[in-house]
C-alpha positions as CSV (number, residue, x, y, z in Angstrom):
1,M,-0.2,0.1,0.0
2,L,0.8,3.6,-0.8
3,V,-0.3,6.7,1.5
4,D,-0.4,10.1,-0.2
5,S,0.1,11.9,2.8
6,H,-0.7,15.5,1.5
7,C,-3.5,15.9,-1.5
8,H,-5.9,18.9,-1.8
9,L,-9.0,16.5,-2.9
10,A,-11.5,19.0,-1.9
11,D,-10.1,21.6,-4.5
12,P,-12.5,22.5,-7.2
13,A,-10.0,20.8,-9.7
14,F,-11.6,17.5,-8.7
15,E,-15.0,18.4,-8.6
16,A,-16.1,16.8,-11.9
17,D,-14.5,13.7,-11.2
18,R,-13.3,12.7,-7.7
19,E,-14.8,9.5,-7.6
20,A,-12.9,8.5,-10.5
21,V,-9.8,9.9,-9.0
22,L,-10.1,7.9,-6.1
23,A,-11.1,4.8,-8.0
24,R,-7.7,5.4,-10.2
25,A,-5.9,5.6,-7.0
26,R,-7.0,2.5,-5.4
27,D,-5.8,1.0,-8.7
28,A,-2.6,2.2,-8.3
29,G,-2.1,0.7,-5.1
30,V,-2.7,3.8,-3.3
31,G,-4.4,2.7,0.2
32,H,-5.1,6.0,1.6
33,V,-5.3,9.7,1.1
34,V,-5.0,12.2,3.4
35,V,-7.3,15.2,2.3
36,V,-5.9,18.6,3.3
37,G,-7.9,21.4,4.5
38,E,-6.6,25.1,3.8
39,N,-9.2,27.2,5.6
40,P,-12.2,26.3,7.6
41,E,-14.5,25.9,4.4
42,R,-11.9,23.4,2.7
43,S,-11.3,21.7,6.1
44,D,-15.1,21.0,6.1
45,A,-15.1,19.7,2.5
46,A,-12.4,17.6,3.3
47,R,-13.9,16.3,6.4
48,A,-17.1,15.2,4.2
49,I,-14.7,13.3,1.9
50,A,-13.4,11.4,4.7
51,R,-16.5,10.4,6.1
52,A,-17.6,9.4,2.6
53,H,-14.3,7.3,1.9
54,R,-12.8,5.2,4.5
55,R,-9.5,5.3,2.6
56,C,-9.3,9.1,3.2
57,S,-8.7,11.2,6.0
58,A,-8.8,14.9,6.4
59,T,-6.8,17.6,7.9
60,A,-8.2,20.9,9.4
61,G,-6.0,24.4,9.2
62,L,-5.4,27.7,7.8
63,H,-2.9,28.1,5.2
64,P,-0.2,30.9,5.5
65,H,-1.8,32.7,2.6
66,E,-5.1,33.0,4.4
67,A,-3.4,34.0,7.7
68,R,-5.0,37.2,7.5
69,R,-8.3,35.6,8.1
70,W,-7.2,34.5,11.4
71,S,-9.2,35.2,14.7
72,A,-10.9,33.6,17.5
73,E,-13.6,32.4,15.5
74,V,-11.5,30.5,13.0
75,E,-9.5,29.2,16.0
76,R,-12.7,27.7,17.4
77,R,-13.7,26.2,14.2
78,L,-10.6,24.7,13.7
79,A,-10.4,23.2,17.1
80,D,-14.1,21.9,16.5
81,A,-12.9,20.2,13.2
82,A,-9.7,19.0,15.0
83,A,-12.0,17.3,17.4
84,D,-13.7,15.1,14.5
85,P,-12.0,11.5,14.5
86,V,-11.6,11.7,10.6
87,V,-9.4,14.9,11.1
88,V,-5.8,13.1,11.6
89,A,-3.9,16.2,11.5
90,V,-4.1,20.2,12.2
91,G,-3.0,22.4,9.0
92,E,-1.9,23.2,6.1
93,T,-0.3,26.1,8.1
94,G,3.1,27.5,8.3
95,L,4.9,30.6,6.8
96,D,5.2,31.6,3.2
97,Y,7.6,34.8,2.8
98,H,7.9,34.1,-1.0
99,Y,4.3,35.6,-2.1
100,D,3.5,37.1,1.2
101,H,-0.4,37.1,0.5
102,S,-0.8,37.7,4.2
103,P,1.2,40.1,6.6
104,R,4.1,38.1,8.0
105,E,3.1,38.8,11.4
106,R,-0.3,37.3,11.0
107,Q,1.2,34.1,9.5
108,R,3.6,33.9,12.4
109,E,0.2,34.5,14.9
110,A,-1.9,31.9,13.0
111,F,1.1,29.2,12.6
112,D,2.0,29.6,16.2
113,A,-1.7,28.9,17.4
114,Q,-1.7,25.9,15.2
115,L,1.0,24.3,16.6
116,D,-0.6,25.0,19.9
117,L,-3.4,23.5,18.9
118,G,-1.6,20.2,17.4
119,T,0.2,19.8,20.9
120,R,-3.5,20.2,22.6
121,T,-5.1,17.6,20.7
122,G,-2.3,15.3,20.2
123,K,-2.5,15.6,16.4
124,P,0.4,16.3,14.0
125,V,0.9,19.7,12.3
126,V,1.3,19.9,8.3
127,V,3.6,22.6,7.8
128,H,4.3,24.8,4.7
129,A,7.6,26.7,4.5
130,R,8.8,28.8,1.6
131,E,11.5,31.2,2.2
132,A,10.8,31.7,5.7
133,D,13.4,28.8,7.0
134,E,14.7,30.5,10.2
135,D,11.2,31.6,11.4
136,V,10.0,28.1,10.8
137,A,12.4,26.6,12.9
138,R,12.2,29.1,15.8
139,L,8.7,28.6,16.1
140,L,9.1,24.8,15.8
141,R,11.5,24.9,18.5
142,N,9.2,26.9,20.8
143,H,6.6,24.0,20.5
144,P,8.8,21.2,21.4
145,Q,5.7,18.9,22.2
146,A,4.4,19.3,18.8
147,V,4.9,16.7,16.0
148,A,5.5,18.4,12.4
149,I,5.2,17.3,9.0
150,L,7.4,19.4,6.7
151,H,5.3,18.8,3.7
152,S,6.6,19.0,0.0
153,Y,9.9,19.8,1.6
154,S,12.0,22.5,-0.8
155,S,13.6,24.6,2.0
156,G,17.2,24.5,2.9
157,P,19.4,22.0,4.9
158,E,19.2,24.0,8.3
159,L,15.4,23.7,8.5
160,L,15.7,20.0,7.5
161,R,18.3,19.0,10.1
162,T,16.1,21.3,12.8
163,G,13.2,19.4,12.0
164,V,14.9,15.8,12.2
165,A,16.6,16.9,15.5
166,L,13.2,17.7,16.9
167,G,11.8,14.4,15.7
168,H,9.4,15.6,12.9
169,Y,8.7,14.2,9.5
170,V,9.6,15.0,6.1
171,S,7.3,14.7,3.2
172,W,8.8,14.7,-0.5
173,S,6.3,15.4,-3.5
174,G,6.8,15.1,-7.2
175,M,9.5,18.1,-7.3
176,I,12.1,15.4,-6.4
177,T,11.4,14.0,-9.8
178,F,11.8,17.6,-11.7
179,R,14.9,18.1,-13.9
180,S,15.3,21.6,-11.9
181,W,15.5,19.5,-8.4
182,T,19.3,19.7,-7.4
183,A,18.7,18.8,-3.6
184,D,19.2,14.8,-3.5
185,A,21.5,15.2,-0.9
186,L,18.7,16.5,1.5
187,L,16.9,12.9,1.1
188,H,19.8,11.0,2.6
189,E,19.5,13.3,5.7
190,V,16.1,12.0,6.6
191,P,16.0,8.8,8.9
192,E,13.8,6.1,7.4
193,D,11.3,6.3,10.1
194,R,10.5,10.0,9.4
195,L,10.0,9.7,5.3
196,L,6.5,10.4,3.9
197,I,5.7,10.9,0.2
198,E,2.9,13.0,-1.0
199,T,1.3,14.4,-4.3
200,D,0.2,18.1,-3.2
201,A,-2.4,17.4,-5.8
202,P,-3.6,19.0,-8.0
203,Y,-0.3,20.5,-7.8
204,L,3.4,19.5,-8.7
205,A,2.7,16.6,-10.9
206,P,5.8,14.3,-11.1
207,V,7.6,13.2,-14.2
208,P,6.5,12.1,-16.8
209,H,2.8,13.8,-15.8
210,R,4.3,17.4,-15.7
211,G,1.9,19.6,-17.2
212,K,-1.2,17.6,-16.1
213,R,-3.2,18.0,-13.3
214,N,-1.6,16.1,-10.5
215,E,-3.9,13.2,-8.6
216,P,-3.1,10.8,-5.8
217,A,-2.5,7.8,-8.3
218,F,0.9,9.6,-9.1
219,V,2.3,9.3,-5.9
220,G,4.0,5.9,-6.9
221,R,6.3,8.1,-8.9
222,V,7.4,9.7,-5.8
223,A,8.1,6.3,-3.9
224,E,10.3,5.1,-7.2
225,R,12.2,8.3,-7.5
226,L,13.0,8.5,-3.7
227,A,13.7,4.7,-3.9
228,A,16.4,5.6,-6.7
229,V,18.1,8.4,-4.9
230,L,18.4,6.1,-1.5
231,E,19.4,3.0,-3.4
232,R,16.4,1.1,-2.0
233,D,13.8,-1.4,-3.3
234,P,10.6,0.5,-4.3
235,D,8.5,-2.0,-2.3
236,H,10.9,-1.2,0.8
237,I,10.1,2.5,0.6
238,A,6.4,2.2,0.1
239,A,6.4,0.0,2.9
240,V,8.6,2.3,5.2
241,T,6.5,5.3,4.3
242,T,3.1,3.8,4.7
243,A,4.4,2.6,8.2
244,N,5.4,6.2,9.1
245,A,1.9,7.6,7.9
246,R,0.2,5.1,10.3
247,R,2.5,6.1,12.8
248,V,2.0,10.0,12.6
249,F,-1.6,9.9,11.3
250,G,-2.8,7.1,13.7
251,P,-5.1,3.8,13.3
252,R,-7.2,5.4,10.7
253,V,-4.5,4.9,8.1
254,R,-4.3,1.1,7.8
255,P,-4.1,-1.2,5.0
256,D,-6.9,-2.0,2.7
257,E,-7.6,-5.7,4.3
258,E,-8.2,-3.9,7.5
259,S,-10.6,-1.2,6.2
260,P,-14.4,-2.0,6.6
């Protein structure tokens, strides 16, 4: 079984054929998909998908692009969502200083609060980091009890090493298959028991699907590339990343034969 640990399946890009997308994922050996919530509305949509599909789980969070929306009401809605058994993580949250769609101070406020929510609920926190390595590392260090997933990792070595030292997980996406990818050395720095794979669909379709809408069925390409870089058998990488997903997300992520 493969686990797509980060997919925006609630995105309108999948509105017309979501059932077919999930069927193709199953046929490709993807046993579970974590559907990410980027704001309260998408988090509710992700929860609805997870309730309808046993092989899906949801997250609930506020993306740094939307951090300007952070308020007591948003925090309450996310806390209520995080109490839902189908929700296996808080986020997507984090910091994005590349686009700066929200003021940096508001991004840090929302990220800090969601790290706290993850700590209080005992659920991992899905972290987006772009051109904000120092502040992301600082906030992670400020929440030593939180468990983070550094998703679609593309930041520098120092943040990765901080995350690994703190016991966090690192998730690799289709970016590692791109010709422009030059950071294979970082893949070797993550212990096997902290490796995850994802699509980040509908974005970042891996080679040979570049230019197309990404979808969970393509996560196997990420596993193959990771296996090639680490010089491991692809089946081994599939087993390791699935075991890690089960550990960090909990018992809702389990092999098909255990699913009702």
